[in-house]
C-alpha positions in Angstrom: 117.6 75.4 101.1 114.5 77.2 100.5 112.8 79.2 103.4 109.2 79.7 103.5 108.0 83.5 103.8 105.5 83.8 106.3 102.4 85.3 104.2 99.7 86.5 106.5 96.6 85.8 103.8 97.8 82.3 103.7 98.6 81.8 107.4 97.3 78.6 109.4 96.2 79.1 113.0 99.5 77.7 113.9 101.6 80.0 111.8 100.0 83.0 113.3 100.7 81.7 117.1 104.1 81.3 116.0 103.8 85.0 114.9 102.5 86.0 118.1 105.3 84.5 120.3 107.9 85.9 118.1 106.3 89.6 118.2 106.1 89.0 122.2 109.9 88.6 122.1 110.6 91.3 120.0 108.5 93.7 121.9 110.5 92.7 125.1 113.7 93.4 123.7 112.7 96.5 122.0 111.1 97.7 125.5 114.7 96.7 127.2 116.8 98.5 124.3 114.3 101.4 124.7 114.6 101.9 128.6 118.2 101.3 128.0 118.5 104.6 125.6 116.4 106.6 127.7 118.6 106.1 131.0 121.7 106.6 128.5 119.7 109.8 127.5 119.2 111.1 130.7 122.7 110.5 132.0 124.3 112.1 129.0 121.7 114.4 127.4 123.1 113.8 124.1 121.3 113.9 120.6 122.3 110.5 119.7 120.4 108.6 122.5 117.6 110.9 121.8 117.4 110.0 118.5 117.8 106.2 119.3 114.9 107.0 121.7 112.5 107.9 119.1 113.6 105.2 116.5 112.8 103.0 119.1 109.5 104.2 119.9 108.7 104.1 116.1 109.6 100.4 116.0 107.8 99.6 118.8 104.8 101.6 117.6 105.0 99.2 114.4 105.7 96.2 116.7 102.3 96.6 118.4 100.3 97.6 115.1 101.6 94.3 113.8 100.4 92.4 116.9 96.8 94.1 116.4 96.7 92.6 113.1 97.9 89.1 113.7 95.6 89.2 116.7 92.6 89.8 114.2 93.8 87.5 111.9 93.7 84.7 114.5 89.9 85.5 115.4 89.2 85.5 111.8 90.8 81.9 111.4 89.0 80.9 114.8 85.6 81.3 113.6 
């Protein structure tokens, strides 16, 4: 079974829309985990939860950046 990889340069509008929807799901999950880690950190004042919170913030940053790239590609395809 061959798995189709998503290549942004060769993507169609449908594929970009699918990736944007997946990106929203990932953003929601990351926000939930981030808020959960913040609550645990405030309660326990643990270095572990502080590190998890920072890691989730970095992951969220990259997800938001990838969303911006996908939106730019969508705009280019719609022209």
